[in-house]
N, C-alpha and C positions, 0 to 999 in steps of 0.2 A: 488397595491394590485391583480391581475389578478395573475404575474408574479413572485407573491412573496406564491399562491397560486397552481400558479403552478409545481412551483425549490418545494415545500412544500407534493403534491403527487408524484410524480415522484423521490423525496427522498424516502420515504414513501416506494412508492414499491420495488426502489431496496431493500434495506432493505427484507423487506420482505422475495422477488426473495433469496437475496442471506440466510436469515437464516434459509430457508423453504428447500433450497438443504443442511446446512449443518447439519440442521435436521434431513430429509426427512429417512427414514429407509426403502428405498434402494438407495446406494452407485451409480452406477450406476449416480443417476440426477447428486450428484457429481459434479463427473466424466466428462459430460456432461457439466456443469453449469463452471469451469472450463477450457476445452476447448474450449467451442463462448467464453471465456472471454479471453481469449491468441489471438482467433481470431483476437476480437474487435479490443484489445489495438496493435493484430502486424499492421494491418492496418492503427488504428491512423498515425500511429507513420512515417509505409511509406509513407500514403499520405505529413504526415506534413514534409517529408523529399525529398519529393520528386521522388520515390522510387518505385517503384513500387508495386503493391499492394500481389499480388498471391505473388511475392518472396518471401514479408515482410512478408507472411502468413506461409506457407510451410515453412519456415524459424523457426518463431517462433514456430513452431506445430511437427517441429521434431526437436529443444531443447527438448519443457515440455516434449516427449516422451521418447528420450535418457536417460533425470533424471531420468524422474518418476516408466521409467522401469529397468536399465541399472543400473546407479550408486545407485540409494536408495538412503530415506531419508536425513539420517545422511553426504554422498556425496554428496548432490545436496546444503542443505544447507548451508554449507563448502565454496563450489565456489560461490552462490550466495553473501554471504557474501565475498566473497574476488574479487564479480564485481562489487554491490555494495558499499566497499567501495572505489574500482577504480578511480565509477563513481564524487565521491565529487571529483576527479583533473574540473571536467566541470565546478567546481564553482571558480578556481580561475577568477582575470579580465582577464584576458591574453588568458587562453583558445579557439585555435584556431578548431575544427573539425575537422579530418578527414576525409576523402571519403570517410571509411570505416566505419565511426561513428554508422551510423544506423543500419549495424548490428551490436555494443554493447549491441544499444539501447535494441536492438531487444535481446539480451542474458537479458541480468541485468530483467528487462518483465515476459521471459519467466520462467526464475530461479527466481526471484519473486516468480510468482503463484505458480512454484513444489514445492518451500519451505512450502508456507499457502493448501496445497497438506500435503508434512511430515509432518503439525503442526492436520492433519486431523486427522493423519494416530493416534496421542496418544489420542484423543478420539474425542467427538465432541461438549460435553460440556469445551473441551483446548478450542476447537477452537470458539466457537460460546463466552469465557471469550476474550478472542485478539479479536474479531471483537469487540467486546460492549472494548474494553475498546480504539480500535483502532478513532472508530468514534466518540469516548467523549473526549479522545482529542481533533481530527478537527471541533469537534461541539462545547465543549467550549475554544477553544483557537479561534475562530471567533465571539462566544460570547465575552468572555469580549476583544480583542484587539477593538469591535467592541463600546461597554461600554464605558472602558475607557485608551485606547489605544491609548499611544501617544509617546515613547519609539521604531523608526526606527529601527528594524535590522538589514535592507537588502538591498541595489539596485534592487538583483535580483526581488525582490518582496516585491515591495514598500508598499505595503494591513498590510503585516503582520509586527507585532510591539511584543518587549522583555511580555510587560502586556501582550499581550495574549498570548505567549510561556509559562507564569506562570502560566495563565486559566490553557490553558489544560493538562500540566503538572501535577497541583497539581489533578484535577477529573483527572486524566486516571490515577495514583495513589492510591487515593479514591477507584476506579469505578475495580480497579482487589483486592485492600482487601474486598468490598463487593462483587464480586461472587466468590472470594477465599474460603471466607463465605457461601454462600447462594449457592454453583454450588459443595460444599463441596473436593473441591481439594485436597487439600492436603497437602498444604505449609507453610508455617510458614509464619509469618505476615513481616521477615525479607523477606525473599525469598519473596514474592508478591511486600513489597512495591517497590525493587529491581526489579521486573516486570518490574512493573506498568511503572518507571525512565526509562525502557532499552524502551519500546513502547513507549516513548513520541518525546523522543533523535531524535533516528532514525527516528520516520513519521513525524517531523518538517525535519529531511536531505533529508527526499526522496523528500519531498513536495518543498524545493527549488531543487535539481534536478531537476523532472519538466520543476519546476519553466522557469530555466532556458535553457529548452530546447526550449520550446514555443518563450523566447528575442532572443535565439537563429533564432529560424529558422521563426519568429516575427507572432507567432501567438499570440492569448486570449488565448482561445479553444485550444486542442490536438481534438474536435469534436462536434456535435450537438449530437450525443445518448441518450443525459438525460435531458429532457428538463429546463429549467433553472439553468442546474450543468457544463453544456458540453458536453463533451467526456469521456469511464470512463475511459479514463489515468485519467483526472484532478478527478475522482475518488477512483482511486484505487496507486495514484503517493505512501502516504507513507506505505502503506499494501505493495508491491512489494521490497522497502526497508526494510521494519524495521520485514518482518518478517521470513528471516534469519537467525537474529540471535535469534527471542525471540527461533526459533526452539533451535539451538544448544546450549539457557540459558536455556531451559524447557528439555530438553533431557539431562543433565548435575547434574539439579538439582532434577530433576522424577527418574529419573533411577539410 
């Protein structure tokens, strides 16, 4: 019971902090939050792969700065989507990480977070809607899998089930339809349903990529920052993979 209370409390605090910075009237708070999240994620990845933490943090922040300040939102999301797609090669059973793989993981995380900054440029409510969809997908995948999950989908993440994936998918699409109506995002129902499907599928792939990374380095969690949840990477694994594709879709649909 104490573990459940701790997990719930830390999860609520994380959500409130994230939503608070997204909806804050001061964009600088969101920028600082993005920088902090990138630095923490880079620190965890570096330590997990037995690399110098300071070098990892500096590298990740450099990638974040270059992408957000020089490339622009569209180019950042484009490169982020390419890097995310390349990360899928790690899911192969025969994959062996080269010595430079930690730099690739830093680029994957930094560009993913930078792409979330790109979504923020489309509007705070759009940003919130994407967050709600991601969290709904993760939450209902876990709940559905815990209740009725029987069909295993991957040895990389043996606790995940096909039933959980389907539950997350259904509720993720439903959440985007509700958000579109409540927040007046002015997307058609078909565009919104495709958005929900895209977020759900890409989020599950992102979770698998980081799960494979943890298995390669024999780690249960990426860190201990969030009590009951693990590290910051354990919370944003689906986000960093999903948001580049989400931004590209929203950019072409909305604009």
